[in-house]
C-alpha positions as CSV (number, residue, x, y, z in Angstrom):
1,M,103.1,114.8,273.3
2,H,103.7,118.2,274.7
3,F,100.2,119.6,274.9
4,A,99.0,117.7,271.8
5,E,98.3,114.0,272.6
6,G,98.9,111.7,269.7
7,K,101.0,114.2,267.7
8,L,104.6,114.1,266.7
9,S,107.3,113.5,269.3
10,T,110.6,115.3,269.0
11,D,112.3,112.4,267.1
12,Q,109.4,112.2,264.7
13,I,109.4,115.8,263.5
14,P,110.4,115.7,259.8
15,L,113.6,117.7,259.0
16,A,111.5,119.6,256.4
17,R,109.6,121.2,259.3
18,L,112.8,122.3,260.9
19,T,114.6,123.9,258.1
20,G,113.4,126.5,255.6
21,P,113.0,130.2,254.7
22,A,112.3,132.4,257.7
23,V,110.9,135.8,258.6
24,V,111.6,137.8,261.8
25,I,108.7,139.8,263.1
26,D,110.0,142.5,265.5
27,V,107.5,143.5,268.2
28,S,110.2,144.7,270.6
29,S,108.9,148.3,270.7
30,Q,105.5,147.1,272.0
31,V,106.9,144.8,274.7
32,D,108.6,147.6,276.7
33,A,105.3,148.8,277.9
34,D,103.8,145.5,278.7
35,R,105.8,142.6,280.1
36,D,102.7,140.3,279.5
37,F,102.4,141.4,275.9
38,R,101.0,138.8,273.5
39,V,101.6,139.0,269.8
40,A,98.2,139.3,268.0
41,P,97.1,138.8,264.4
42,A,97.2,142.5,263.9
43,D,101.0,142.5,264.6
44,L,101.5,139.8,262.0
45,E,99.3,141.7,259.5
46,A,101.1,144.9,260.2
47,W,104.5,143.2,259.5
48,E,103.1,141.9,256.2
49,R,101.9,145.4,255.2
50,G,105.5,146.7,255.9
51,H,107.3,143.9,254.1
52,T,105.6,141.2,252.1
53,P,102.9,138.5,252.7
54,I,104.4,135.7,254.6
55,P,104.6,132.7,252.2
56,E,103.2,129.3,253.3
57,E,105.8,127.0,254.8
58,T,107.9,129.8,256.2
59,I,109.5,129.6,259.7
60,V,108.1,132.6,261.6
61,L,110.3,134.0,264.3
62,I,109.1,136.5,266.8
63,R,111.6,139.0,268.2
64,T,110.3,140.6,271.4
65,G,113.7,141.7,272.5
66,W,113.3,139.7,275.7
67,G,116.5,137.8,275.1
68,S,118.5,140.9,276.1
69,R,117.3,140.3,279.7
70,W,119.1,136.9,279.9
71,P,120.8,135.7,282.2
72,D,119.1,138.0,284.8
73,R,116.4,135.5,286.1
74,A,114.2,138.2,287.7
75,R,114.2,140.3,284.5
76,Y,113.8,137.3,282.1
77,L,111.2,135.3,284.0
78,G,109.7,138.0,286.3
79,T,110.8,136.3,289.5
80,T,113.9,134.7,291.2
81,K,111.7,132.0,292.6
82,T,111.8,128.4,291.3
83,G,109.5,125.5,291.0
84,P,105.8,125.8,291.8
85,A,106.3,128.9,293.8
86,A,107.6,130.7,290.7
87,V,104.6,129.9,288.4
88,P,102.2,132.6,289.7
89,E,105.0,135.3,289.3
90,L,106.1,134.4,285.8
91,H,105.9,137.5,283.4
92,F,107.2,137.6,279.9
93,P,105.7,138.1,276.4
94,G,104.2,135.3,274.3
95,I,102.0,134.6,271.3
96,H,98.2,135.1,271.6
97,P,96.1,132.1,270.7
98,D,94.4,134.1,268.0
99,A,97.9,134.7,266.4
100,A,98.6,130.9,266.8
101,R,95.4,130.3,264.8
102,W,96.5,132.9,262.2
103,L,99.8,131.1,261.8
104,V,98.1,127.7,261.4
105,A,95.7,129.2,258.8
106,H,98.7,130.7,257.0
107,K,100.5,127.3,257.1
108,A,103.7,128.4,259.0
109,R,106.3,125.7,258.9
110,A,107.5,126.4,262.4
111,V,107.3,129.2,265.0
112,G,110.0,130.6,267.3
113,I,110.3,133.3,269.9
114,D,113.0,134.8,272.1
115,T,111.1,134.2,275.3
116,P,110.9,131.2,277.7
117,S,107.6,130.0,276.2
118,I,105.4,130.6,273.2
119,D,102.6,131.3,275.7
120,Y,103.0,134.4,277.8
121,G,104.2,133.9,281.4
122,Q,100.8,134.2,283.1
123,S,99.2,131.5,280.9
124,A,97.4,128.8,282.8
125,T,95.9,127.0,279.8
126,F,98.8,127.1,277.3
127,D,96.4,127.6,274.4
128,T,99.1,128.6,271.9
129,H,101.0,125.4,272.6
130,Q,97.8,123.4,272.1
131,I,96.9,125.2,268.8
132,L,100.2,125.0,267.1
133,F,101.1,121.5,268.2
134,A,97.6,120.1,267.2
135,A,98.6,121.3,263.7
136,D,102.0,119.7,264.0
137,I,103.8,123.1,263.9
138,P,106.9,122.9,265.9
139,A,107.8,125.7,268.3
140,F,111.1,127.0,269.3
141,E,111.6,128.9,272.6
142,N,114.5,131.0,274.0
143,V,115.8,131.7,270.5
144,A,118.8,133.9,270.9
145,H,120.2,136.7,268.9
146,L,117.2,137.5,266.6
147,S,118.3,141.1,266.4
148,A,121.1,139.7,264.1
149,V,118.7,138.1,261.7
150,P,117.1,140.2,259.0
151,A,113.3,140.5,258.7
152,T,113.4,138.5,255.4
153,G,116.0,136.5,253.4
154,A,117.2,134.1,256.2
155,F,117.2,130.4,256.0
156,V,116.8,128.6,259.4
157,I,118.1,125.2,260.5
158,A,116.7,124.2,263.8
159,L,117.7,120.8,265.1
160,P,116.4,119.6,268.4
161,M,118.1,116.8,270.3
162,K,116.6,113.6,268.9
163,I,115.0,112.2,272.0
164,R,112.9,109.1,271.3
165,G,109.3,109.8,272.4
166,G,110.4,113.2,273.6
167,S,107.9,116.1,274.0
168,G,110.6,118.7,273.7
169,G,114.3,119.3,274.2
170,P,117.3,121.4,273.7
171,L,117.5,123.0,270.3
172,R,120.5,124.2,268.1
173,I,119.1,126.8,265.8
174,V,121.1,128.7,263.3
175,A,120.2,131.2,260.5
176,T,122.1,131.8,257.3
177,F,121.5,134.9,255.1
178,P,123.2,137.0,252.4
């Protein structure tokens, strides 16, 4: 399945992995200076120092602020090209493989980000995908409106289209909070 052979397909992901308490880690101030920014373990640890340790089985959402660039294709993806010609020109933030390993070690329930991919645009190896999916940690991409979700206290419900044998698909994600 999607970068992790023999792991769960979209229709096999237990609902318990797709719903639960969430935190929003805001790295948007760092992204402005680097369109290829990658969230590092230090960013996750800094968030914990400013808030609280992230409990196990929490859905971790990363707010880069990149969603504000949608629907301008050039600003969101780094290019107006499509298909194979676009790949070398993709530029957007993502999650560094070391941060993915940190999230696995801290037993994240799921991980989401407001960019087109959990790997940054220039990734050729998609290590973050491989690390999270090998641990059966679902990932949500293009998560909209994270600026409206508080850093702590939200409950997320993320329901992908149930595609039998699917390696990914459209997702309806909502957050409730006091």
